[in-house]
C-alpha positions in Angstrom: 9.8 27.8 33.0 7.6 28.1 29.6 4.4 27.6 30.2 2.5 24.9 27.5 -0.6 25.1 27.2 -2.8 22.4 29.5 -4.5 19.7 27.2 -7.5 17.2 28.1 -6.6 13.9 29.2 -9.1 13.0 26.2 -6.8 15.3 23.5 -3.8 13.8 25.2 -4.9 10.1 24.6 -6.3 10.6 20.8 -2.4 12.3 20.4 -0.9 9.0 22.4 -3.3 6.8 19.9 -2.3 8.4 16.6 1.2 7.7 16.9 1.0 4.1 17.2 -0.7 1.4 15.4 -4.0 1.3 18.1 -6.4 -0.7 16.9 -4.6 -3.4 15.5 -2.3 -4.2 19.0 -6.3 -3.6 20.9 -7.6 -6.7 18.6 -4.9 -8.9 19.0 -4.4 -8.1 22.9 -8.2 -9.0 23.0 -7.8 -11.8 21.0 -5.4 -13.2 23.7 -8.1 -12.6 26.3 -10.9 -14.3 24.0 -8.7 -17.3 23.5 -7.4 -17.5 26.7 -11.0 -17.7 28.3 -12.1 -20.4 25.8 -9.5 -22.7 27.3 -11.6 -22.1 30.5 -14.8 -22.8 29.0 -16.8 -25.8 30.6 -17.4 -27.3 27.4 -17.3 -30.5 25.9 -16.0 -29.6 22.8 -12.4 -28.4 25.2 -9.5 -30.3 23.7 -6.1 -29.1 25.1 -3.3 -30.0 22.9 0.5 -31.6 24.4 1.4 -31.6 27.5 -1.8 -30.5 30.1 -2.3 -27.9 27.0 0.5 -25.6 27.5 0.7 -24.7 23.9 -3.2 -24.2 24.7 -2.6 -21.4 26.9 0.8 -20.3 25.8 0.4 -19.1 22.4 -3.1 -16.7 23.2 -1.2 -15.2 26.6 1.9 -14.8 23.8 -0.8 -12.8 22.0 -2.0 -10.7 24.5 1.5 -10.0 25.0 2.0 -8.9 21.8 -0.6 -6.6 21.4 0.3 -4.9 24.3 3.3 -4.7 22.8 2.8 -3.5 20.0 0.8 -0.4 21.7 3.7 0.7 23.1 6.9 -0.1 21.2 5.1 0.4 17.5 9.0 0.8 16.4 9.2 -2.9 16.7 5.4 -3.3 15.0 6.7 -5.7 12.1 8.4 -8.3 13.7 4.8 -8.5 16.1 2.2 -8.6 13.6 3.6 -11.3 11.7 4.8 -13.7 14.8 1.2 -12.2 16.2 -0.2 -13.6 12.9 1.9 -17.1 13.6 0.6 -17.6 16.4 -3.2 -16.6 15.6 -2.9 -18.9 12.9 -1.4 -21.9 15.7 -4.1 -21.1 18.0 -6.3 -23.2 15.6 -5.0 -26.2 16.8 -4.0 -26.0 19.8 -6.9 -23.9 21.4 -10.7 -24.7 20.7 -10.1 -24.1 16.8 -8.9 -20.4 17.9 -11.1 -19.5 20.4 -14.0 -20.5 18.2 -12.9 -18.4 15.4 -13.7 -15.2 17.3 -10.4 -15.1 18.6 -8.6 -16.0 15.3 -10.3 -13.4 13.7 -10.0 -10.8 15.8 -5.7 -11.7 16.1 -5.3 -12.3 12.5 -7.0 -8.8 11.1 -4.8 -7.1 14.6 -2.1 -8.4 13.2 -2.5 -7.0 9.7 -3.9 -3.5 10.7 -0.6 -3.3 13.0 1.9 -4.6 9.6 0.1 -2.1 7.4 0.1 0.5 10.1 2.8 3.8 8.4 3.7 6.4 11.1 5.0 8.9 8.5 1.7 9.2 7.3 -0.3 12.5 7.2 -3.8 12.9 9.1 -6.6 12.7 7.2 -8.3 15.3 6.0 -12.3 15.1 6.4 -14.4 15.6 3.1 -15.9 19.0 5.0 -13.1 20.3 5.3 -11.3 19.6 2.1 -14.4 20.9 0.0 -13.8 23.9 3.0 -10.0 24.5 1.6 -11.1 24.1 -2.3 -14.3 27.2 -1.8 -11.6 29.4 -0.3 -8.8 28.4 -2.7 -11.6 29.3 -5.6 -12.7 32.3 -3.6 -9.3 33.5 -3.2 -8.5 34.8 -6.8 -11.7 36.1 -7.5 -11.3 38.2 -4.4 -8.5 39.3 -5.3 -9.1 40.0 -8.7 -11.9 42.4 -7.4 -10.0 43.8 -4.9 -7.8 44.8 -7.8 -10.6 46.5 -10.3 -11.2 48.4 -6.9 -7.7 50.2 -6.7 -8.0 50.5 -10.6 -10.6 52.2 -11.0 
C-alpha cells in the first residue's frame, strides 16, 4: 500500500475549509443560533407572530440548517444562499427584528459570502510571494547572460 505523508489536523482542516464557502456557511449558522437565542430572551420587547410564534422558531432553525448545508454540501450553495437571504430578511418580522439586527446582518452577510464564493478560483498568492517571484524572474535572465559571457570568454 502506498504511504501518504501524514498531515496534521490543522493542515487537513485548512484543506477542507479551502474547498467550500466556509465563512459564509458559518456566519449563516451563527445567525440562526443568535436569533434562536433572542427568542428565549426574557425581555419585554420580545414579539411573537403566528401560531405561538412558530415562524419565529422555524426561520432561524432553517437558517442554521442552511448554514450547515452550505458547509457540508457546497455544490448547492447558490440555492442555499438565496434561501438564506430570504429567511434572514423574513426574520425581521418574525424574530425580534432579526435577533435585534445582529442575526439579520450575520445571515445576510453569510449568505452573500456563500453566493459569491467561486470553487475553481486559484488560491491567492500573498504580496510577499509575488514580489519574490518577480525578483527571481528578473534575476534569471541576468544570471543566464552572465553565464553566457563566462562561457564565451
